[in-house]
C-alpha positions in Angstrom: 132.0 76.0 100.7 132.0 80.0 101.3 128.3 82.0 101.4 127.6 83.4 98.3 126.0 86.8 99.0 124.4 87.4 95.4 122.2 84.5 96.0 118.4 85.5 95.6 117.3 85.3 98.6 120.3 87.4 100.0 119.3 90.4 97.4 115.9 89.9 98.9 116.6 90.2 102.6 118.8 93.2 101.3 115.8 94.9 99.3 117.3 94.6 96.4 114.5 92.4 94.7 110.8 92.7 95.9 109.1 89.8 98.0 105.5 89.4 98.7 106.6 90.0 102.7 104.3 87.7 105.6 106.7 88.3 108.5 109.7 90.2 109.3 112.3 90.6 112.8 115.6 91.4 113.7 116.8 87.5 112.5 114.3 86.4 110.4 112.0 87.3 107.5 109.4 85.3 105.6 107.2 85.4 102.1 105.1 83.7 99.7 107.1 81.7 97.4 106.9 83.1 94.2 106.1 79.8 92.4 104.2 78.4 94.7 103.9 74.1 95.1 101.0 74.0 97.4 97.8 76.6 97.9 100.1 78.0 100.6 103.9 77.9 100.1 105.8 80.5 102.4 109.5 80.4 102.5 111.0 81.2 106.1 114.8 82.7 105.9 117.0 83.9 108.6 118.9 86.9 107.9 122.1 85.5 108.8 124.3 84.5 105.9 124.1 80.7 106.2 124.3 78.2 103.2 121.9 75.3 104.8 120.6 73.8 107.8 124.0 72.4 108.8 126.3 75.6 108.8 123.1 77.6 110.4 122.8 74.8 113.1 126.6 74.9 114.0 127.1 78.5 113.8 123.9 80.5 114.0 123.8 82.2 118.0 121.0 80.7 120.2 118.7 83.8 119.4 118.7 83.5 116.1 117.9 79.6 116.4 115.0 80.6 118.5 113.8 83.3 116.5 113.6 80.9 113.5 111.9 78.6 115.4 108.9 80.6 116.9 108.9 82.8 113.8 108.3 79.6 111.9 105.3 78.5 114.0 103.8 81.8 114.2 103.6 82.2 110.7 101.9 79.0 110.6 99.6 80.3 112.9 98.8 83.3 111.8 98.0 81.9 108.2 95.7 79.5 110.2 97.4 76.8 109.1 97.5 74.9 112.4 93.5 73.6 112.0 94.2 71.7 109.2 97.9 71.2 109.5 101.1 72.0 107.8 104.3 70.6 106.7 107.8 72.5 107.3 110.8 71.1 104.9 114.2 72.2 105.1 116.6 70.8 102.3 119.9 70.6 102.6 122.3 70.1 99.8 123.1 68.7 96.2 121.0 65.3 96.8 118.3 67.0 98.9 117.8 69.7 95.7 118.4 72.7 98.0 118.2 75.1 95.0 119.4 78.1 96.6 122.4 78.1 98.9 120.9 80.2 101.4 119.5 78.5 104.6 115.3 78.5 104.4 112.1 76.3 105.4 109.6 75.7 103.7 106.2 76.1 104.9 103.5 74.2 103.1 100.0 73.8 103.9 96.3 74.0 101.8 95.6 70.6 100.9 96.2 67.0 101.6 99.9 67.0 101.3 99.6 62.8 101.6 102.9 61.0 102.8 106.2 62.3 102.0 108.0 58.9 102.2 106.5 55.6 101.1 106.8 53.1 104.3 110.2 51.2 104.2 109.5 47.4 103.0 110.2 44.8 106.3 
């Protein structure tokens, strides 16, 4: 699948659609989700044209990978989320319900998020 430069995150990166920005550097843009699923719901996206985590992990430079990981931690700390905890989630592909075909991380926080997956039956 080829990268779709018309996706909403590509438009946000280019400044065609506004966002409630919380962080930006050379490689990363982060903003509050317009339809938050938790009291704090921040999207962290690489500025490069990557479709999914799989695409990003194969093609991104070491600098881009490090920038994304460091940015996610800084964003969480700057928002004070490290005190009570937060969840980072990346959906990849159809079965994971990835809605936008541009790799992105969700940072969820602001309430007890509960278990993510039920324990396996033994």
